[in-house]
C-alpha positions, 0 to 999 in steps of 0.5 A: 552681583548684577543680573547680567553677571548671573546670566553670563555665569549661567550661560558659561556653566550651561555651555560646559555642561552641554559639552560634558553631557553630549560629547558625541555631538560635540565630536561630530561638530568639530569633525564637521568644522575640520572637514569644512576647513580641509575642503577649503584648503585642499589638505587631507582630513585626518578624522583620528585627531580633532583640531581645537577650533577654540580661541588661542588663549584660554579665557580665565574665569574668576569663580569666587566660591564661598559658602552660600555665596553666588559665584561671580564670573568675569567675561572677557570681550571674546566670551561670545566665541564658540568652542564646540570641542573643549570642555574647559570652562575657560574656553567655553565661557561664552559658547552657546549650546543648542541643546535644551539645557541652555536657559538662554535658548529657551530650553527647559530646566530642572527634571524635564531637561532630559526629555527633549533630545539636544538639537545638535544630535542627528535624528535616526531616519528609521524611527524610534527602534529597528528591533523586529522581535526575532532573537536570531537577527542582528537589527540596525538602521541603514541611514542612507536608505532610511530603512531597518536592516535585519541580518540573520545570524545562524550562530545563535541557533542550535544544532541542525537549525538555521535562522529564518528572519521571519520564524526565528531558529528553524530545524533543517533536515537538508540543504541539497537534494543529495542529503535526502537520497536513500539506497534505492531509486525505485521510490523516486529521487528525493528532493530537498525543498525548504530544508525538508526532504520530500519523497520522490515519485515511485517507479511503477513497474507494470508491463501489462502482462498478467503472468510476469513478475515485474520488479524495479532495480534499486540501483538503477531505478529501471524495470525488469519483468520475468515470466512466471508460468505458475500464474497461468496454471489452471489446475488441470493436467489433461489439457497440457501445461500452460506457459507464460510468454513475456510478450503475449501472456498465458499460452495454452498447453498441449494435451498429453498423448495418452497412447501406450501402443498396447491394443488390450489396454484402455488409455485415458488421461486422469486430471486427479492423478495428473498422469496418463492411466493405462488399464488392462482390458481383458475383453480385448484378449480371447482364448483360442481354445479350452486348454488356454487362458488369455490375459492382457499384459499391460506391457506386452499385450495379449498373452495365452497361458496353458491350463496346467493339466487340462489336456492330461488330467481329469479334464483331458487325458493323453494330450498336450495343449497348443497355445496357438489353437488352445486345443489339446493335441496328441491324443486324449479327449477333453471333458465337456464342461459347457452348461449351454449358457452364453453368459458363463465361461465354462472350464474344467477344474483339474485340481478340483476334478470338476467343471466350473461355470463363471459369469462372464466379466470381460472387462475385469471390473468385477461386475458380471456382464448384463448382456453377452452377444445379444443374450440377456444374462440373468446374473449380469449387472454390468451394463457395459462389459467392454469398459472397466470404468462403467459398472455398478457403483462407478462414479457418474461423470458428465459424459451422457453415459450411464456410468453407474448402471442405474438407468440414469445419465449424468445425474447428481449435478455432475455436469455442473462445472466446478465453481458454477454455483455455491454448492459446487464452489472451487475449494481453496485453503489458506490455513497452512503455510501458504499465504498467497494463492493465484488462480486463473479462471473465466466467467465466459459461458457460465450461468448467472447465479448471483447479482452483486451490488457493485454491478455484477449481473452477468456470469459468475464463478464461486470459490470457497476459501478456508482461512483462520478465523482471525486473519485479514483476507485480501481478494483481488480480481484482474481481467486477463484479456478478452471482454471480462471486467471482473468484480469481487463479491464476498459472502459469509455463507453458501447462499448467504447475504453479500457482506461486501463488493468492489468493482469498476465496470467503466475502467477495465484496467483497474482491479477489483479489491475487497479487504475482509478484516479479521473479525474474531479472536478465535483462530478456528478455520472458517469458510468465506465465499468469494464470487467473481462476477461480471457486469456484462452477459459475455464474461471473460478470463480473469486472475484471482489473487487471495492474500492472507495476512496477520490481523491488525488490532483495531485503533492501532496507529502503528498499523502497517499498510493495508491496501493501495488506495490509488486503485480503490477498494472496499473494506469490510470491518467492525467497530465496537462500543469499547473505549477507543483512542480517537475521535473526530470533529463530527463524532466518535466520542472515544468509542472503539474504532478501526484504523486503516493506513495507506501511503499516498505516492503523490498528491491525489484526490480520493472519494471515501464512502461509508456504506453502513450507518451509526458510524463516522469516518475521519481522515488524518495525515502527518500524524495518527495519534492526538485528538482531532489533530491533523484531521483532513475531513470528518463525515458520516456518509461520503466525501472527496478528500485531497491528500498529500504524499505520505501516510494517510490514516482513515478511521471508522469510529462508532458514533454512539452506543448503537454504532457497534457492528460491521461497517463497509467502506469504499474508497474510489480514486 
């Protein structure tokens, strides 16, 4: 066979193979031709049937196939026509395939033929691949725009998940705000942001009146206030019962009128007994004569009683006693029993048939009068026989009077007001069923016995608070009108060193708070001294609230809310060198730590100051457990930290073996 014949055979075979290998390209070519013909004729184009655009007659190709014998191909005159839609070798014998398989077109042969794409296959405008690596997206190319398209397909994600085109399948907590609402409006309206529920802004109910109980209605989210008169009680009965006015606050009471209308009783008000006391005063009743005795009836007043047998007995004979005159009448002569001593009462005892002389005790307090009608009585000890509250052994009172007849006035510090100093501290007991106490007081007019470290150099008032040894104690002081701006100082012993102090002399609307953490395993009662101090020399009224709560184990991530950091406060606690559970990036080393928890209502900035040394402080949010996980800050002195709404953990940790001991932590908004 000639060289030209071989070339024709190879060309025909290449054309046929091209149609078989790349059928899609051939189909596209035929559609394009059909579309052009339809456009020229005006006829509609039916893409469902591809017209045969090849020769009307097949071109026979003679293939003499024998073993090891080359194939001879006879090519007719129309062998040069192009049939792009048929795979029949007879039709395509002379077609020219534009792909790289046609030797006549200069394409490569052999193993490298598949490396070059055929020229008749359109190249994508998006490049080699639109795969974005995200499993939940359907990736395709927009040929018109020349850009990849990635459509999210939620069906491939699990329950409570949606497809995020940049993050793959992500968890969904909500889709609308309604999904996040709880059963109360008092904590604000929750919102759905980025498929996560975000807490709302809590309703703060405070009408500014200290003695009202403010609360929020969970159904409506509105505030209501109710007067609580118990918050105004100053513990004294004799100045009247204080009441709470919902608009004005605490209103002073009206002192009780202690007057029974009986002339022979001494009337007074007793704070300790919380009532009026009416004491009979015998000195107010005088017998008109020797045959009667005069006594004070606390209900009826002075009453005369005849002495039985006085006028007709050993003491007198043949007479009767007149109650109005006290004289024996109708005869007889009374026995004269006078000893001529003005300090004695001389009577005839008819039963004993003898005269008796008794030291005069006109006020009935059991002590003989020291003076009677100006005369000094040798046996008398009562320095005031007209007042039963004044006698030897009586309790000395702050009244500029010698109450106990010892020749001294107001001795023993009785004029020191309760709470004036540590030795006269006002006692409060939180060891029983009571867990919260509220007391009204005032530093105005008091002396300054303490200089507190947080700014209290003015007058002060001291309370001795008895608590179980292992409980946490919260002491809060709030101004109650006037010029007061109280601070709170806590001491372990009477006259001992201060262990913690809190106050804000520049923001009087804020309360002073000290949190004393339980520091022992023993439940035996102990006494701590709470000093309410004032930075100014004037002082003013305040309300002290004391709250006892169960202790929280150190290092406990499940601790309940301990304090409201939005108003600031000072925490007094203790760290140990025992094995702990946490550490910070700046130290801690898994030594014993103390964990404090609070809830931030909004995004806020707080200043955390560790007053003591040998310890470190770190702040975490979103998660308490874990090594240095979710840490916002770690420091040894102080740092201002910005926190988001939600739980925040402040951890105080021993930084080394010598770090065991008490710490003082101050938090300021």
